[in-house]
N, C-alpha and C positions, 0 to 999 in steps of 0.2 A: 508608821513606817512600813510594818509588815503588810498592810493592806495594799500598798503599791506594788509588792513583789509579784503576786499572781498576775497583775495586769501587765507588768513588764514582760513577764515570761510568755504570756499569751500573745503580746504584740511581737515578740522575738520569733515565737513559733509561726506566726501568720507570715512574717517576712521571709523566714527560711523556706517555708512551703511555697510561697509565691515565687521566690527565686529558683527553687528546684523545678517547679512546674514550668517557668519560663524557659529554663535551660533545656529540659527534657523535650518539652513541646516544640521549642524552636529548632533543636537538633533533629527531631524526628520529622517535624513538618517541613523543615528546610531541606532535609535529605530527600523527603518524598517528593516534594515539589521540584526542588532544584534539579534532581537527576533527570526528570522527564520534560524539562523545558526544551521543546523541539524548535525546528525551523518554522518560520512564519508561513501560515496558509493564505496570507493576503496577496493581493495583486491589483494591478492598475488596469486602465481601461484597454491597454494593449494585450491583455490576456492573463495576467497574473490574478490570483484569487483576491477578492476584496472581502475582508472579514465583515461579519454581521454585527448588529448592535451588542451582541452578547460576548463578543470575542475581543480580548485586549491585544492590540498590536504587540508583536514579539519584543520589540525594543523596550516596552514598558513592563513586560511580564516579570523580568527579574527583579524590578523594584517594587512591584505591586503584588508579590506573593503573599498569600494568606497562610501563615504558619499555624498548623493545626495537627492534632493527633487524631487519625481515623481508624476505627476498627474496619475490618474487612467488609463486614455487612453494611456499615454506614457509608463506606467509600463507594461500594457498588451502587447503593441508592443515590448518592450524590452524582456519580458518573451518569446514571441513567436519566436523572432529572436534567442534567446539562445537555446531553446528546439527544435525548428522545425527541425533542421538538424539531430537530434538523433531518430526521429520518423520515422518508416518504415511501409509500407503496407505488411502484411504477406498473401501470397497466398498459400492455401492448396489444393493440388489435392487429393481428397478424394476417398476412396473405402470402400466397406462394410467390416464388421469385418472378413468375411471369404475370402475376396479378390476377390469375384466373380463379384461384381457389381461396375461399375464406377459411383460414386455418383456426379460427376461434380466438379466444382471449388468453394471453399469458400474463402472469404477474411476477414481479420480482421486487426488488428493494433498491433504493438509492440514498445518498446522503448530500445535503446541500452544502456546498463548499465555497459558494460565493454569493454575497448579499443580493446580487442582481437576479438570483434564481437559477444559477447554474448547478446541476446535480451530477455527481459521478455515479455511475452504475456499471454493470457488466455488459459487454457487447451482446452476449447471448440473450440477455433479457430484452433487448430492444430489436433483435434481429427479424428481418422480414415484417417490419411494421407497416401498417396502413394508417396508423394514428396512435399517438401516445398520450397518456394523461397520467396525472399523479394524484394520489390521495394523501393529503397532509396529515400530520400526526393528530390534528384535532378533528379529522374527518371530512374536511373540505376537499372537494374534487376540483382540479385545475387542469387545463390543457397544457401540453408541452410539446416541444419539437426537438428532433435529433440535431445535435451540432456536429458530431462526428465520432468515429470509432477508431480503435487501434488493432482490430483483428487482422491477422491471427496471432499477434505478438504478445499482447497482454490481456485480452479479453476485457478491455476497458472502453467505456463510452461516456460521453457528456451529452446530457440534454438540458433544455432550458425551459423553465416554467414560463408560460406566456404572459400571465397577469403581471403587470408591472407592480412591484412592491419592494420593500426592503425586508429581506428574510434573515432569520436566525441562521447562523452558519456554524458548522463543525470546525474544530481546529485540527489541522493535520500535524501529527507528531513526527519525530525523527525516528524512523524505523531502524536506522543503523545502530540504535542503542538498545534494541530489544535483546532480551536474554531468555533462554529456555528456563521454564519454571515460573516465570512471572504470570500473574493472573490477568485475564483479559475477559471483556464481555462481547458477545455478538449480538447485534440487534437487527431485526428484519421482520418481514411480513411472512411468518411460518405458514406454509401451504397457501400462501397468497391471501389468506383471509384474516389471520390473526395478527393484526397490525401491531407494530412495536413490540414484538415478542423478544424478551431479553434472556439470554443463556449465558452461563459463566463457565470458564475453563482456564487453561494455561496455554502458554506458548510451549508446544511440544517439540519444535525443531525449527531450524532456519535454513535458508539456501536450498530448499527442496526443489526437485524437478518433477514435473508431471507431464506425462505424454497422453494426448487424446487423439488417436488416429495419427495423422500426419503432423499435427500441431504439438509442439514441445514448449511449455512454459517453464522458465528458470527462476531461481531466486525467490521461491514462494515461502511464505510463513506457514508452518504446520501448527494446527491447534486442536485441542480436544474439546473446545467449546461446541455444544451441539448446533450443527448447521442444517436446517431443514429446507425442503423445496420451498422456494419463495424467499429464502434469505439471500440469494445471489444478489450481489451489488450492494449489500448492506455493510456497515462499518464493523471492524474489529477494533475495540477501544481499550485503551490502557487504564490504569488506576487513577489517573488524574484527569480523565475525560477527553484524551487526545486520540483521534483516529490514527491508528498504526497500520491498518490494513483494510483492504476491500475484499470481503468474502467472495470466493469464486467457484469452489468446487468441493465436493466431498467424496471419499472412497467408501463404498458400502460393501464391496466384495472384491476379492483378488482376481486379477485376469488370468492368473496361472493355476489357480486351484479353486475348490468350492469354499474355501474359508471365507467367513463373513468378517468384514472389518468394522470396528467401532472406534469412534473418536479420532478419525483421520480426516480433518477438514483443511482447506488451504485458503490462504488470502494473499492478495497481491500487496506488496509493502507500500506504505504511504508515500515513501520517496519516489517510487515509481509512479504511483498515481498522481502525485504532484506534478512531476515532470510532463507526463503524458497529458494530464488534464489542462495545464497551461498552454501547451501547444494546441490542443483541440479548440480551446476557447479563442486562441489568438489567430489560428490558421485554418481551423476546421478539419485539420488533418495533422499527423505527426510526421515531421520532416526527418526520416531515418537515414543515416548515412549507410552506404552500401559498399561492400568489398568485392562480392562476386565469388564467394566460396561457400561450400558446404562443410561443416565442421562438426567435431564431437568435443565436449568439454571433458578434459582429462581429470580423473580422480586418482588418488594414490593406489586404489585397487585396480583400476584400469591400467595404470602405468606398470604395476607389478605384473599383471597377467600378460602384458604385451611387451615387456622388457623395454619400455620407453626411457629415454635418457633424463626426463624430468617428471615430476609428480603433479604438475599443475600447468595449465595453459589450454589453448584451443587446437586440437589436432586437425590439420587440413585434410579433408577427405577428397575433395575434388576442387578444381578451379575452372570457372566458366571462361570461355574465350571472350576477348575484347571487353574486359571488365577491369576495374581499377586494380584488382589483385594480380590479374595476368599481365597488365602493363608494367606493374612494379616488380615482376619476376618471382612472385609467390608461387610455390610448387606443392603438389601433393606430398603429404607426409611431413611437411613443415609443421612446426609447432609455434604458434604465436604466444609469446609469454609476456610481452608488454606492448601497450600502445601509448606512445608518449612516455610519461613517467608512471603510468598506471599498470600495475601488475594484473594479468588475466589469471583468475583462479576461480574456484568454486563459489567463493564469496563475492567475486566481481566477474561475472560471466562475460564473454566477448561482446555480446549485444548490449549489455548494461554499459560497459565501458565506452562502446562506440557512441552511445547516446550523448556523451559529454561533448562530442564534436559535431560540426555541421557538414552538410554536403558541400563539396568543392574545397573543403579545408584539406591542407596537406599535412600529414602526420607521419611520424617515424614509427615503424613497427620493429620490435625485436624478436627475431625468430631463433628457434633452436632447429638447426639443420644437421642431421646426422651426428648429433652430440655436440655440435660447435654453434656458438652464437653468431648471428650475423644481423645487420640492420638494413631495412629497405624503406624508402619513402613512398607513400601512397597518397595520391589525390582522391579522396573519397567521392563516390557518386551518390545519387539519391535513389533510395528504393522506391520503386513504383508500386 
């Protein structure tokens, strides 16, 4: 009789341990994967992204989740092995705008988002090109062609690999779920030569604004993951291997002082990249609605400094004549606080909200005019 007790106790211990491991592993793994299930990066022949053979359609992701517990290091390794094959080096043979001068070769990075070979990269990577090629993760070199760009609004471009094939694709995550402090990887061709260099950091901030001369980019992701020359156009990736941003710029020194900045890099959110990329594939350009105003995004500090009646919105600096805005009666010093039901604030800048609408669509704008709210209807134009 006594000989069976140790055996029963051993069996009970195994069952309890298995149950605990299943519960803990399921909770942690489910929380890790469930939180980051993003929007699908797939698309049809009309221009939406088609997932590659290694990407599960989003509708199946929730039921096909692998529940596991990952350490930070093993997670980074898994992420890189998943994304690495989809990252390419973009080689741009440049020429001057008039075609007279050979400006040499520039290199950047891109990520394959559609199994037909469509690649998202930065516009400045492919600017002034005389010819484009890509170097695949395995070292193969293939010709590519420019599909379209979204300069100067988002510094995004789409190119297509010429060789017909079915390509591995990256999955675009939902950048609206990003949180400061979560870790990310940046992957790219550092200095143009070191293919698939991977660096790690965190999300340092969200909804940042970056000014480059006359160009202002809104709603950027800030990260301290090292971004070197050649990384432009490469993916910023979350802990489950989804692309949450397209790396676009880094600040190395302050414009207003001699201070040297470290760890201030910027990426375009994946939701912006998805919207722009699908339009470029479908139309060869982005159909942007047009109001006909110049504006400044209001922040609480700007509102306090100028005694404005609201702390968020788009302050109208000027209204161009014979434009949708002028025809609707929008005036200088008006503050656009809503478009339709969408609030305009630092998290949802005016241009981002406008992208939900199409040219020639009539929308209702809520304005704050002298401290009082009023509404106007605007038939949007198309930005040329």
